[in-house]
N, CA, C and O atoms as CSV, one atom per row, in Angstrom:
chain,resi,resn,atom,element,x,y,z
A,1,UNK,N,N,94.911,71.127,127.687
A,1,UNK,CA,C,95.133,71.164,129.122
A,1,UNK,C,C,95.966,69.952,129.531
A,1,UNK,O,O,95.799,68.856,128.995
A,2,UNK,N,N,96.860,70.169,130.482
A,2,UNK,CA,C,97.719,69.087,130.948
A,2,UNK,C,C,96.959,68.111,131.831
A,2,UNK,O,O,96.155,68.502,132.676
A,3,UNK,N,N,97.230,66.855,131.617
A,3,UNK,CA,C,96.659,65.830,132.476
A,3,UNK,C,C,97.444,65.828,133.784
A,3,UNK,O,O,98.674,65.867,133.770
A,4,UNK,N,N,96.760,65.785,134.879
A,4,UNK,CA,C,97.400,65.824,136.188
A,4,UNK,C,C,98.131,64.515,136.463
A,4,UNK,O,O,97.562,63.433,136.321
A,5,UNK,N,N,99.388,64.623,136.855
A,5,UNK,CA,C,100.164,63.453,137.233
A,5,UNK,C,C,99.866,63.162,138.693
A,5,UNK,O,O,99.834,64.070,139.524
A,6,UNK,N,N,99.651,61.918,138.994
A,6,UNK,CA,C,99.349,61.511,140.354
A,6,UNK,C,C,100.502,61.900,141.276
A,6,UNK,O,O,101.660,61.586,141.000
A,7,UNK,N,N,100.180,62.576,142.357
A,7,UNK,CA,C,101.186,63.058,143.296
A,7,UNK,C,C,101.958,61.902,143.933
A,7,UNK,O,O,103.066,62.092,144.435
A,8,UNK,N,N,101.384,60.734,143.912
A,8,UNK,CA,C,102.046,59.578,144.513
A,8,UNK,C,C,103.125,58.976,143.619
A,8,UNK,O,O,103.882,58.118,144.073
A,9,UNK,N,N,103.215,59.402,142.361
A,9,UNK,CA,C,104.173,58.796,141.424
A,9,UNK,C,C,105.601,58.849,141.953
A,9,UNK,O,O,106.276,57.822,142.010
A,10,UNK,N,N,106.066,60.031,142.339
A,10,UNK,CA,C,107.451,60.172,142.810
A,10,UNK,C,C,107.672,59.343,144.070
A,10,UNK,O,O,108.713,58.704,144.227
A,11,UNK,N,N,106.708,59.356,144.948
A,11,UNK,CA,C,106.811,58.559,146.178
A,11,UNK,C,C,106.883,57.069,145.854
A,11,UNK,O,O,107.736,56.357,146.382
A,12,UNK,N,N,105.996,56.604,144.994
A,12,UNK,CA,C,105.973,55.186,144.616
A,12,UNK,C,C,107.254,54.785,143.891
A,12,UNK,O,O,107.778,53.691,144.101
A,13,UNK,N,N,107.753,55.674,143.040
A,13,UNK,CA,C,109.005,55.417,142.325
A,13,UNK,C,C,110.133,55.190,143.326
A,13,UNK,O,O,110.859,54.199,143.242
A,14,UNK,N,N,110.273,56.113,144.270
A,14,UNK,CA,C,111.339,56.008,145.265
A,14,UNK,C,C,111.160,54.765,146.139
A,14,UNK,O,O,112.131,54.065,146.425
A,15,UNK,N,N,109.942,54.492,146.558
A,15,UNK,CA,C,109.680,53.319,147.404
A,15,UNK,C,C,110.026,52.018,146.669
A,15,UNK,O,O,110.668,51.132,147.234
A,16,UNK,N,N,109.601,51.911,145.417
A,16,UNK,CA,C,109.883,50.702,144.632
A,16,UNK,C,C,111.390,50.540,144.434
A,16,UNK,O,O,111.918,49.434,144.555
A,17,UNK,N,N,112.078,51.632,144.132
A,17,UNK,CA,C,113.529,51.580,143.949
A,17,UNK,C,C,114.215,51.153,145.249
A,17,UNK,O,O,115.138,50.340,145.226
A,18,UNK,N,N,113.770,51.695,146.370
A,18,UNK,CA,C,114.345,51.335,147.671
A,18,UNK,C,C,114.147,49.852,147.976
A,18,UNK,O,O,115.046,49.197,148.504
A,19,UNK,N,N,112.979,49.329,147.646
A,19,UNK,CA,C,112.702,47.901,147.856
A,19,UNK,C,C,113.668,47.068,147.027
A,19,UNK,O,O,114.190,46.062,147.509
A,20,UNK,N,N,113.910,47.477,145.787
A,20,UNK,CA,C,114.848,46.755,144.923
A,20,UNK,C,C,116.278,46.810,145.464
A,20,UNK,O,O,117.052,45.871,145.275
A,21,UNK,N,N,116.626,47.900,146.130
A,21,UNK,CA,C,117.995,48.079,146.642
A,21,UNK,C,C,118.245,47.335,147.948
A,21,UNK,O,O,119.396,47.059,148.288
A,22,UNK,N,N,117.188,47.005,148.684
A,22,UNK,CA,C,117.356,46.397,150.011
A,22,UNK,C,C,118.277,45.180,150.028
A,22,UNK,O,O,119.151,45.101,150.891
A,23,UNK,N,N,118.113,44.226,149.106
A,23,UNK,CA,C,118.985,43.044,149.182
A,23,UNK,C,C,120.470,43.373,149.046
A,23,UNK,O,O,121.287,42.850,149.804
A,24,UNK,N,N,120.828,44.221,148.103
A,24,UNK,CA,C,122.244,44.556,147.925
A,24,UNK,C,C,122.767,45.369,149.111
A,24,UNK,O,O,123.897,45.170,149.555
A,25,UNK,N,N,121.945,46.280,149.616
A,25,UNK,CA,C,122.360,47.072,150.781
A,25,UNK,C,C,122.545,46.174,152.007
A,25,UNK,O,O,123.504,46.328,152.762
A,26,UNK,N,N,121.621,45.244,152.191
A,26,UNK,CA,C,121.709,44.317,153.325
A,26,UNK,C,C,122.967,43.458,153.201
A,26,UNK,O,O,123.698,43.276,154.174
A,27,UNK,N,N,123.213,42.935,152.011
A,27,UNK,CA,C,124.376,42.089,151.769
A,27,UNK,C,C,125.682,42.847,152.040
A,27,UNK,O,O,126.626,42.289,152.600
A,28,UNK,N,N,125.725,44.113,151.641
A,28,UNK,CA,C,126.940,44.920,151.818
A,28,UNK,C,C,127.033,45.545,153.205
A,28,UNK,O,O,128.084,46.065,153.581
A,29,UNK,N,N,125.945,45.500,153.965
A,29,UNK,CA,C,125.925,46.182,155.253
A,29,UNK,C,C,126.017,47.689,155.060
A,29,UNK,O,O,126.632,48.398,155.856
A,30,UNK,N,N,125.388,48.164,153.980
A,30,UNK,CA,C,125.478,49.573,153.599
A,30,UNK,C,C,124.095,50.201,153.666
A,30,UNK,O,O,123.152,49.669,153.079
A,31,UNK,N,N,123.951,51.312,154.362
A,31,UNK,CA,C,122.649,51.988,154.377
A,31,UNK,C,C,122.247,52.437,152.972
A,31,UNK,O,O,123.104,52.695,152.126
A,32,UNK,N,N,120.952,52.526,152.734
A,32,UNK,CA,C,120.433,52.958,151.438
A,32,UNK,C,C,121.023,54.313,151.046
A,32,UNK,O,O,121.388,54.514,149.887
A,33,UNK,N,N,121.118,55.236,151.989
A,33,UNK,CA,C,121.641,56.564,151.662
A,33,UNK,C,C,123.083,56.486,151.186
A,33,UNK,O,O,123.460,57.184,150.245
A,34,UNK,N,N,123.890,55.654,151.818
A,34,UNK,CA,C,125.284,55.490,151.387
A,34,UNK,C,C,125.329,54.895,149.978
A,34,UNK,O,O,126.109,55.345,149.139
A,35,UNK,N,N,124.510,53.904,149.721
A,35,UNK,CA,C,124.437,53.297,148.390
A,35,UNK,C,C,124.009,54.340,147.356
A,35,UNK,O,O,124.582,54.409,146.269
A,36,UNK,N,N,123.006,55.148,147.692
A,36,UNK,CA,C,122.523,56.189,146.785
A,36,UNK,C,C,123.629,57.204,146.477
A,36,UNK,O,O,123.780,57.636,145.335
A,37,UNK,N,N,124.389,57.576,147.490
A,37,UNK,CA,C,125.488,58.526,147.296
A,37,UNK,C,C,126.544,57.927,146.383
A,37,UNK,O,O,127.023,58.591,145.464
A,38,UNK,N,N,126.904,56.698,146.627
A,38,UNK,CA,C,127.914,56.031,145.801
A,38,UNK,C,C,127.454,55.957,144.343
A,38,UNK,O,O,128.224,56.255,143.430
A,39,UNK,N,N,126.213,55.564,144.130
A,39,UNK,CA,C,125.690,55.462,142.771
A,39,UNK,C,C,125.567,56.846,142.115
A,39,UNK,O,O,125.823,56.988,140.919
A,40,UNK,N,N,125.185,57.847,142.880
A,40,UNK,CA,C,125.113,59.204,142.343
A,40,UNK,C,C,126.477,59.649,141.834
A,40,UNK,O,O,126.594,60.165,140.723
A,41,UNK,N,N,127.501,59.448,142.646
A,41,UNK,CA,C,128.848,59.857,142.247
A,41,UNK,C,C,129.336,59.066,141.042
A,41,UNK,O,O,129.985,59.627,140.159
A,42,UNK,N,N,129.038,57.780,140.992
A,42,UNK,CA,C,129.469,56.939,139.872
A,42,UNK,C,C,128.752,57.318,138.580
A,42,UNK,O,O,129.360,57.313,137.510
A,43,UNK,N,N,127.481,57.643,138.672
A,43,UNK,CA,C,126.675,57.929,137.486
A,43,UNK,C,C,126.749,59.387,137.026
A,43,UNK,O,O,126.323,59.718,135.920
A,44,UNK,N,N,127.289,60.246,137.876
A,44,UNK,CA,C,127.334,61.687,137.577
A,44,UNK,C,C,128.708,62.245,137.910
A,44,UNK,O,O,128.836,63.030,138.850
A,45,UNK,N,N,129.732,61.864,137.169
A,45,UNK,CA,C,131.100,62.250,137.531
A,45,UNK,C,C,131.359,63.757,137.544
A,45,UNK,O,O,132.317,64.205,138.173
A,46,UNK,N,N,130.535,64.539,136.870
A,46,UNK,CA,C,130.712,65.991,136.895
A,46,UNK,C,C,130.210,66.617,138.198
A,46,UNK,O,O,130.522,67.769,138.498
A,47,UNK,N,N,129.451,65.871,138.953
A,47,UNK,CA,C,128.916,66.342,140.229
A,47,UNK,C,C,129.544,65.493,141.328
A,47,UNK,O,O,129.047,64.415,141.653
A,48,UNK,N,N,130.637,65.987,141.894
A,48,UNK,CA,C,131.455,65.134,142.753
A,48,UNK,C,C,131.819,65.757,144.087
A,48,UNK,O,O,132.883,65.477,144.639
A,49,UNK,N,N,130.935,66.607,144.607
A,49,UNK,CA,C,131.152,67.171,145.935
A,49,UNK,C,C,129.934,66.871,146.806
A,49,UNK,O,O,128.856,66.547,146.308
A,50,UNK,N,N,130.134,66.988,148.109
A,50,UNK,CA,C,129.018,66.788,149.032
A,50,UNK,C,C,127.917,67.811,148.754
A,50,UNK,O,O,126.732,67.492,148.843
A,51,UNK,N,N,128.307,69.027,148.420
A,51,UNK,CA,C,127.328,70.074,148.103
A,51,UNK,C,C,126.476,69.671,146.895
A,51,UNK,O,O,125.265,69.891,146.885
A,52,UNK,N,N,127.115,69.079,145.875
A,52,UNK,CA,C,126.367,68.602,144.705
A,52,UNK,C,C,125.329,67.561,145.109
A,52,UNK,O,O,124.195,67.584,144.631
A,53,UNK,N,N,125.725,66.659,145.984
A,53,UNK,CA,C,124.817,65.590,146.426
A,53,UNK,C,C,123.628,66.197,147.165
A,53,UNK,O,O,122.480,65.818,146.931
A,54,UNK,N,N,123.917,67.145,148.059
A,54,UNK,CA,C,122.846,67.798,148.828
A,54,UNK,C,C,121.882,68.511,147.882
A,54,UNK,O,O,120.665,68.364,147.998
A,55,UNK,N,N,122.437,69.284,146.945
A,55,UNK,CA,C,121.586,70.087,146.067
A,55,UNK,C,C,120.835,69.260,145.027
A,55,UNK,O,O,119.648,69.488,144.791
A,56,UNK,N,N,121.520,68.304,144.406
A,56,UNK,CA,C,120.901,67.577,143.299
A,56,UNK,C,C,120.102,66.354,143.731
A,56,UNK,O,O,119.135,65.982,143.066
A,57,UNK,N,N,120.489,65.734,144.821
A,57,UNK,CA,C,119.746,64.559,145.297
A,57,UNK,C,C,118.728,64.939,146.365
A,57,UNK,O,O,117.851,64.147,146.710
A,58,UNK,N,N,118.852,66.155,146.884
A,58,UNK,CA,C,117.890,66.625,147.881
A,58,UNK,C,C,118.041,65.963,149.232
A,58,UNK,O,O,117.086,65.890,150.006
A,59,UNK,N,N,119.247,65.479,149.521
A,59,UNK,CA,C,119.505,64.858,150.827
A,59,UNK,C,C,119.955,65.918,151.816
A,59,UNK,O,O,120.554,66.922,151.429
A,60,UNK,N,N,119.670,65.698,153.078
A,60,UNK,CA,C,120.091,66.632,154.116
A,60,UNK,C,C,121.605,66.560,154.284
A,60,UNK,O,O,122.209,65.491,154.200
A,61,UNK,N,N,122.201,67.726,154.525
A,61,UNK,CA,C,123.660,67.835,154.611
A,61,UNK,C,C,124.240,66.900,155.670
A,61,UNK,O,O,125.287,66.291,155.452
A,62,UNK,N,N,123.568,66.783,156.815
A,62,UNK,CA,C,124.109,65.911,157.874
A,62,UNK,C,C,124.093,64.440,157.448
A,62,UNK,O,O,125.004,63.688,157.793
A,63,UNK,N,N,123.057,64.024,156.698
A,63,UNK,CA,C,123.013,62.644,156.201
A,63,UNK,C,C,124.118,62.390,155.184
A,63,UNK,O,O,124.742,61.328,155.187
A,64,UNK,N,N,124.356,63.357,154.321
A,64,UNK,CA,C,125.434,63.232,153.337
A,64,UNK,C,C,126.767,63.142,154.057
A,64,UNK,O,O,127.592,62.287,153.733
A,65,UNK,N,N,126.984,64.009,155.020
A,65,UNK,CA,C,128.254,64.036,155.760
A,65,UNK,C,C,128.532,62.710,156.450
A,65,UNK,O,O,129.626,62.159,156.330
A,66,UNK,N,N,127.551,62.204,157.167
A,66,UNK,CA,C,127.714,60.942,157.903
A,66,UNK,C,C,127.982,59.785,156.944
A,66,UNK,O,O,128.856,58.957,157.197
A,67,UNK,N,N,127.238,59.728,155.852
A,67,UNK,CA,C,127.381,58.612,154.922
A,67,UNK,C,C,128.633,58.720,154.063
A,67,UNK,O,O,129.227,57.696,153.723
A,68,UNK,N,N,129.048,59.925,153.702
A,68,UNK,CA,C,130.315,60.087,152.994
A,68,UNK,C,C,131.459,59.641,153.901
A,68,UNK,O,O,132.380,58.954,153.458
A,69,UNK,N,N,131.395,60.034,155.162
A,69,UNK,CA,C,132.439,59.624,156.110
A,69,UNK,C,C,132.502,58.102,156.194
A,69,UNK,O,O,133.588,57.522,156.217
A,70,UNK,N,N,131.364,57.470,156.239
A,70,UNK,CA,C,131.308,56.001,156.288
A,70,UNK,C,C,131.902,55.386,155.018
A,70,UNK,O,O,132.680,54.435,155.094
A,71,UNK,N,N,131.536,55.927,153.849
A,71,UNK,CA,C,132.050,55.404,152.583
A,71,UNK,C,C,133.563,55.599,152.469
A,71,UNK,O,O,134.255,54.748,151.911
A,72,UNK,N,N,134.074,56.699,152.987
A,72,UNK,CA,C,135.524,56.924,153.008
A,72,UNK,C,C,136.179,55.920,153.949
A,72,UNK,O,O,137.166,55.278,153.591
A,73,UNK,N,N,135.629,55.788,155.145
A,73,UNK,CA,C,136.165,54.863,156.146
A,73,UNK,C,C,136.168,53.419,155.637
A,73,UNK,O,O,137.101,52.661,155.904
A,74,UNK,N,N,135.115,53.048,154.900
A,74,UNK,CA,C,135.001,51.677,154.397
A,74,UNK,C,C,135.772,51.454,153.088
A,74,UNK,O,O,135.797,50.344,152.557
A,75,UNK,N,N,136.399,52.517,152.577
A,75,UNK,CA,C,137.252,52.376,151.402
A,75,UNK,C,C,136.557,52.486,150.063
A,75,UNK,O,O,137.147,52.138,149.040
A,76,UNK,N,N,135.306,52.963,150.036
A,76,UNK,CA,C,134.569,53.100,148.782
A,76,UNK,C,C,134.786,54.461,148.114
A,76,UNK,O,O,134.626,54.600,146.901
A,77,UNK,N,N,135.153,55.460,148.919
A,77,UNK,CA,C,135.388,56.808,148.404
A,77,UNK,C,C,136.720,57.332,148.914
A,77,UNK,O,O,137.179,56.973,149.999
A,78,UNK,N,N,137.333,58.197,148.098
A,78,UNK,CA,C,138.500,58.982,148.501
A,78,UNK,C,C,138.123,60.448,148.416
A,78,UNK,O,O,137.280,60.844,147.611
A,79,UNK,N,N,138.758,61.241,149.254
A,79,UNK,CA,C,138.609,62.700,149.173
A,79,UNK,C,C,139.837,63.263,148.480
A,79,UNK,O,O,140.958,62.820,148.728
A,80,UNK,N,N,139.623,64.236,147.612
A,80,UNK,CA,C,140.730,64.925,146.937
A,80,UNK,C,C,140.517,66.421,147.078
A,80,UNK,O,O,139.407,66.923,146.900
A,81,UNK,N,N,141.576,67.118,147.394
A,81,UNK,CA,C,141.505,68.568,147.522
A,81,UNK,C,C,141.259,69.216,146.170
A,81,UNK,O,O,141.741,68.748,145.138
A,82,UNK,N,N,140.504,70.294,146.198
A,82,UNK,CA,C,140.230,71.081,145.000
A,82,UNK,C,C,141.327,72.125,144.869
A,82,UNK,O,O,141.536,72.915,145.789
A,83,UNK,N,N,142.030,72.143,143.749
A,83,UNK,CA,C,143.109,73.120,143.578
A,83,UNK,C,C,142.587,74.555,143.686
A,83,UNK,O,O,141.637,74.934,143.002
A,84,UNK,N,N,143.219,75.337,144.548
A,84,UNK,CA,C,142.855,76.741,144.684
A,84,UNK,C,C,141.731,77.030,145.655
A,84,UNK,O,O,141.427,78.198,145.900
A,85,UNK,N,N,141.097,76.002,146.222
A,85,UNK,CA,C,140.008,76.219,147.184
A,85,UNK,C,C,140.050,75.115,148.227
A,85,UNK,O,O,139.487,74.037,148.039
A,86,UNK,N,N,140.722,75.402,149.321
A,86,UNK,CA,C,140.916,74.358,150.336
A,86,UNK,C,C,139.623,73.962,151.049
A,86,UNK,O,O,139.589,72.954,151.755
A,87,UNK,N,N,138.552,74.756,150.864
A,87,UNK,CA,C,137.269,74.418,151.491
A,87,UNK,C,C,136.493,73.388,150.689
A,87,UNK,O,O,135.552,72.780,151.198
A,88,UNK,N,N,136.883,73.191,149.436
A,88,UNK,CA,C,136.153,72.290,148.544
A,88,UNK,C,C,136.917,70.976,148.399
A,88,UNK,O,O,138.137,70.965,148.236
A,89,UNK,N,N,136.179,69.876,148.463
A,89,UNK,CA,C,136.772,68.543,148.354
A,89,UNK,C,C,136.013,67.722,147.322
A,89,UNK,O,O,134.784,67.659,147.336
A,90,UNK,N,N,136.767,67.095,146.430
A,90,UNK,CA,C,136.175,66.162,145.468
A,90,UNK,C,C,135.990,64.804,146.130
A,90,UNK,O,O,136.805,64.398,146.958
A,91,UNK,N,N,134.932,64.109,145.773
A,91,UNK,CA,C,134.698,62.745,146.221
A,91,UNK,C,C,134.890,61.823,145.020
A,91,UNK,O,O,134.229,61.978,143.993
A,92,UNK,N,N,135.798,60.868,145.162
A,92,UNK,CA,C,136.174,59.985,144.060
A,92,UNK,C,C,135.897,58.536,144.466
A,92,UNK,O,O,136.306,58.100,145.541
A,93,UNK,N,N,135.202,57.795,143.603
A,93,UNK,CA,C,134.963,56.374,143.856
A,93,UNK,C,C,136.282,55.614,143.730
A,93,UNK,O,O,137.068,55.870,142.818
A,94,UNK,N,N,136.516,54.688,144.640
A,94,UNK,CA,C,137.749,53.907,144.641
A,94,UNK,C,C,137.583,52.634,143.821
A,94,UNK,O,O,136.493,52.309,143.351
A,95,UNK,N,N,138.675,51.936,143.667
A,95,UNK,CA,C,138.637,50.643,142.975
A,95,UNK,C,C,137.738,49.661,143.720
A,95,UNK,O,O,137.037,48.860,143.102
A,96,UNK,N,N,137.762,49.726,145.038
A,96,UNK,CA,C,136.918,48.836,145.842
A,96,UNK,C,C,135.433,49.047,145.529
A,96,UNK,O,O,134.634,48.116,145.629
A,97,UNK,N,N,135.073,50.272,145.153
A,97,UNK,CA,C,133.666,50.579,144.851
A,97,UNK,C,C,133.223,49.979,143.522
A,97,UNK,O,O,132.024,49.840,143.281
A,98,UNK,N,N,134.169,49.622,142.657
A,98,UNK,CA,C,133.852,49.135,141.315
A,98,UNK,C,C,132.811,48.026,141.269
A,98,UNK,O,O,131.820,48.162,140.552
A,99,UNK,N,N,132.996,46.928,142.008
A,99,UNK,CA,C,131.997,45.849,141.960
A,99,UNK,C,C,130.617,46.278,142.482
A,99,UNK,O,O,129.594,45.815,141.978
A,100,UNK,N,N,130.589,47.151,143.481
A,100,UNK,CA,C,129.314,47.635,144.015
A,100,UNK,C,C,128.614,48.486,142.959
A,100,UNK,O,O,127.410,48.351,142.742
A,101,UNK,N,N,129.373,49.359,142.306
A,101,UNK,CA,C,128.813,50.219,141.259
A,101,UNK,C,C,128.288,49.375,140.104
A,101,UNK,O,O,127.209,49.646,139.576
A,102,UNK,N,N,129.040,48.363,139.713
A,102,UNK,CA,C,128.597,47.487,138.624
A,102,UNK,C,C,127.277,46.812,138.979
A,102,UNK,O,O,126.354,46.772,138.165
A,103,UNK,N,N,127.192,46.290,140.180
A,103,UNK,CA,C,125.941,45.645,140.608
A,103,UNK,C,C,124.813,46.663,140.710
A,103,UNK,O,O,123.669,46.373,140.360
A,104,UNK,N,N,125.143,47.853,141.190
A,104,UNK,CA,C,124.137,48.913,141.287
A,104,UNK,C,C,123.605,49.314,139.930
A,104,UNK,O,O,122.407,49.547,139.774
A,105,UNK,N,N,124.482,49.397,138.949
A,105,UNK,CA,C,124.042,49.746,137.595
A,105,UNK,C,C,123.181,48.642,136.994
A,105,UNK,O,O,122.212,48.927,136.290
A,106,UNK,N,N,123.522,47.391,137.263
A,106,UNK,CA,C,122.681,46.286,136.798
A,106,UNK,C,C,121.306,46.367,137.444
A,106,UNK,O,O,120.292,46.155,136.780
A,107,UNK,N,N,121.269,46.674,138.740
A,107,UNK,CA,C,120.012,46.822,139.461
A,107,UNK,C,C,119.199,47.961,138.853
A,107,UNK,O,O,118.000,47.809,138.623
A,108,UNK,N,N,119.842,49.100,138.590
A,108,UNK,CA,C,119.141,50.245,138.012
A,108,UNK,C,C,118.608,49.919,136.626
A,108,UNK,O,O,117.480,50.284,136.297
A,109,UNK,N,N,119.399,49.242,135.813
A,109,UNK,CA,C,118.957,48.866,134.469
A,109,UNK,C,C,117.723,47.960,134.552
A,109,UNK,O,O,116.746,48.163,133.831
A,110,UNK,N,N,117.779,46.971,135.427
A,110,UNK,CA,C,116.655,46.053,135.598
A,110,UNK,C,C,115.415,46.794,136.106
A,110,UNK,O,O,114.300,46.525,135.660
A,111,UNK,N,N,115.615,47.721,137.033
A,111,UNK,CA,C,114.504,48.499,137.573
A,111,UNK,C,C,113.818,49.297,136.470
A,111,UNK,O,O,112.591,49.302,136.367
A,112,UNK,N,N,114.623,49.973,135.642
A,112,UNK,CA,C,114.030,50.769,134.563
A,112,UNK,C,C,113.374,49.894,133.506
A,112,UNK,O,O,112.354,50.277,132.934
A,113,UNK,N,N,113.941,48.732,133.243
A,113,UNK,CA,C,113.277,47.809,132.315
A,113,UNK,C,C,111.913,47.407,132.858
A,113,UNK,O,O,110.942,47.306,132.107
A,114,UNK,N,N,111.845,47.178,134.157
A,114,UNK,CA,C,110.576,46.780,134.765
A,114,UNK,C,C,109.543,47.905,134.751
A,114,UNK,O,O,108.364,47.658,134.499
A,115,UNK,N,N,109.979,49.150,135.023
A,115,UNK,CA,C,108.968,50.218,135.048
A,115,UNK,C,C,108.537,50.623,133.643
A,115,UNK,O,O,107.473,51.216,133.463
A,116,UNK,N,N,109.363,50.302,132.649
A,116,UNK,CA,C,108.982,50.571,131.265
A,116,UNK,C,C,108.364,49.339,130.586
A,116,UNK,O,O,108.149,49.329,129.374
A,117,UNK,N,N,108.086,48.313,131.379
A,117,UNK,CA,C,107.451,47.107,130.846
A,117,UNK,C,C,106.134,47.499,130.181
A,117,UNK,O,O,105.380,48.312,130.716
A,118,UNK,N,N,105.869,46.929,129.038
A,118,UNK,CA,C,104.645,47.176,128.264
A,118,UNK,C,C,104.575,48.581,127.661
A,118,UNK,O,O,103.525,48.984,127.161
A,119,UNK,N,N,105.684,49.330,127.702
A,119,UNK,CA,C,105.745,50.634,127.037
A,119,UNK,C,C,106.519,50.428,125.732
A,119,UNK,O,O,107.691,50.051,125.752
A,120,UNK,N,N,105.861,50.675,124.608
A,120,UNK,CA,C,106.522,50.424,123.316
A,120,UNK,C,C,107.671,51.411,123.090
A,120,UNK,O,O,107.758,52.453,123.741
A,121,UNK,N,N,108.534,51.059,122.165
A,121,UNK,CA,C,109.755,51.838,121.901
A,121,UNK,C,C,109.436,53.276,121.501
A,121,UNK,O,O,110.117,54.202,121.944
A,122,UNK,N,N,108.435,53.472,120.690
A,122,UNK,CA,C,108.074,54.829,120.270
A,122,UNK,C,C,107.654,55.683,121.469
A,122,UNK,O,O,108.012,56.857,121.555
A,123,UNK,N,N,106.908,55.101,122.375
A,123,UNK,CA,C,106.481,55.838,123.569
A,123,UNK,C,C,107.670,56.140,124.472
A,123,UNK,O,O,107.743,57.215,125.068
A,124,UNK,N,N,108.601,55.195,124.576
A,124,UNK,CA,C,109.816,55.436,125.365
A,124,UNK,C,C,110.611,56.597,124.778
A,124,UNK,O,O,111.045,57.494,125.500
A,125,UNK,N,N,110.797,56.568,123.459
A,125,UNK,CA,C,111.551,57.637,122.809
A,125,UNK,C,C,110.855,58.981,122.987
A,125,UNK,O,O,111.509,59.997,123.222
A,126,UNK,N,N,109.529,58.985,122.874
A,126,UNK,CA,C,108.770,60.213,123.072
A,126,UNK,C,C,108.914,60.709,124.517
A,126,UNK,O,O,109.073,61.907,124.752
A,127,UNK,N,N,108.860,59.805,125.458
A,127,UNK,CA,C,109.029,60.163,126.862
A,127,UNK,C,C,110.374,60.859,127.074
A,127,UNK,O,O,110.439,61.911,127.709
A,128,UNK,N,N,111.442,60.271,126.545
A,128,UNK,CA,C,112.781,60.846,126.711
A,128,UNK,C,C,112.890,62.202,125.996
A,128,UNK,O,O,113.539,63.121,126.495
A,129,UNK,N,N,112.259,62.316,124.843
A,129,UNK,CA,C,112.279,63.579,124.102
A,129,UNK,C,C,111.548,64.664,124.892
A,129,UNK,O,O,112.042,65.785,125.011
A,130,UNK,N,N,110.391,64.338,125.422
A,130,UNK,CA,C,109.608,65.307,126.188
A,130,UNK,C,C,110.359,65.688,127.470
A,130,UNK,O,O,110.387,66.861,127.843
A,131,UNK,N,N,110.954,64.724,128.133
A,131,UNK,CA,C,111.727,65.037,129.345
A,131,UNK,C,C,112.884,65.979,129.027
A,131,UNK,O,O,113.173,66.887,129.806
A,132,UNK,N,N,113.547,65.773,127.893
A,132,UNK,CA,C,114.628,66.662,127.471
A,132,UNK,C,C,114.129,68.074,127.225
A,132,UNK,O,O,114.785,69.044,127.604
A,133,UNK,N,N,112.974,68.192,126.594
A,133,UNK,CA,C,112.386,69.508,126.338
A,133,UNK,C,C,112.001,70.191,127.653
A,133,UNK,O,O,112.214,71.391,127.826
A,134,UNK,N,N,111.438,69.419,128.565
A,134,UNK,CA,C,111.051,69.975,129.856
A,134,UNK,C,C,112.291,70.428,130.636
A,134,UNK,O,O,112.271,71.475,131.283
A,135,UNK,N,N,113.354,69.647,130.574
A,135,UNK,CA,C,114.596,70.029,131.244
A,135,UNK,C,C,115.117,71.348,130.673
A,135,UNK,O,O,115.526,72.235,131.422
A,136,UNK,N,N,115.099,71.469,129.362
A,136,UNK,CA,C,115.518,72.718,128.715
A,136,UNK,C,C,114.676,73.887,129.215
A,136,UNK,O,O,115.216,74.935,129.568
A,137,UNK,N,N,113.361,73.714,129.248
A,137,UNK,CA,C,112.464,74.778,129.698
A,137,UNK,C,C,112.715,75.138,131.160
A,137,UNK,O,O,112.709,76.315,131.521
A,138,UNK,N,N,112.931,74.145,131.986
A,138,UNK,CA,C,113.233,74.424,133.396
A,138,UNK,C,C,114.537,75.216,133.519
A,138,UNK,O,O,114.625,76.153,134.312
A,139,UNK,N,N,115.538,74.839,132.740
A,139,UNK,CA,C,116.806,75.577,132.778
A,139,UNK,C,C,116.616,77.025,132.339
A,139,UNK,O,O,117.248,77.926,132.892
A,140,UNK,N,N,115.753,77.259,131.350
A,140,UNK,CA,C,115.472,78.624,130.913
A,140,UNK,C,C,114.794,79.424,132.023
A,140,UNK,O,O,115.124,80.590,132.240
A,141,UNK,N,N,113.860,78.809,132.717
A,141,UNK,CA,C,113.190,79.475,133.835
A,141,UNK,C,C,114.193,79.818,134.926
A,141,UNK,O,O,114.183,80.920,135.474
A,142,UNK,N,N,115.068,78.850,135.235
A,142,UNK,CA,C,116.060,79.095,136.291
A,142,UNK,C,C,117.044,80.180,135.891
A,142,UNK,O,O,117.435,80.993,136.729
A,143,UNK,N,N,117.450,80.210,134.640
A,143,UNK,CA,C,118.347,81.286,134.166
A,143,UNK,C,C,117.675,82.643,134.291
A,143,UNK,O,O,118.328,83.626,134.642
A,144,UNK,N,N,116.387,82.708,134.010
A,144,UNK,CA,C,115.659,83.959,134.083
A,144,UNK,C,C,115.456,84.466,135.496
A,144,UNK,O,O,115.150,85.641,135.700
A,145,UNK,N,N,115.623,83.588,136.473
A,145,UNK,CA,C,115.409,84.000,137.869
A,145,UNK,C,C,116.682,84.500,138.525
A,145,UNK,O,O,116.654,84.945,139.672
A,146,UNK,N,N,117.799,84.434,137.813
A,146,UNK,CA,C,119.077,84.862,138.403
A,146,UNK,C,C,119.186,86.354,138.478
A,146,UNK,O,O,120.197,86.876,138.948
């Protein structure tokens, strides 16, 4: 039987991550949502539309729209037309975003090191292996529902 995962885990994870992001967001004058969008695009180059952000990050479309507009206005993102579909626009991180992304990745690395503190290497590897298997199973379920 599966051991029940505490329902607060995802909430606590997000809250702790947000607390870690506050100093950099405050320093940049950037809302957390804008920072999250920028990091999502930098870390997931295959998912580069506002629709991808809404679907995969679970953010509301209006929040994505407002924050993408801000990131474009502030020079962190560029919009590029999608060939053959004028309704679709790619979001591309600019050179100006580079230092922010680098700092964000350092923050993310440090955050994950902290949450995996006292977890031995074998357990970490097992965790990643199990997550990969679960992802595969979820994809199979989703394919079957089409």
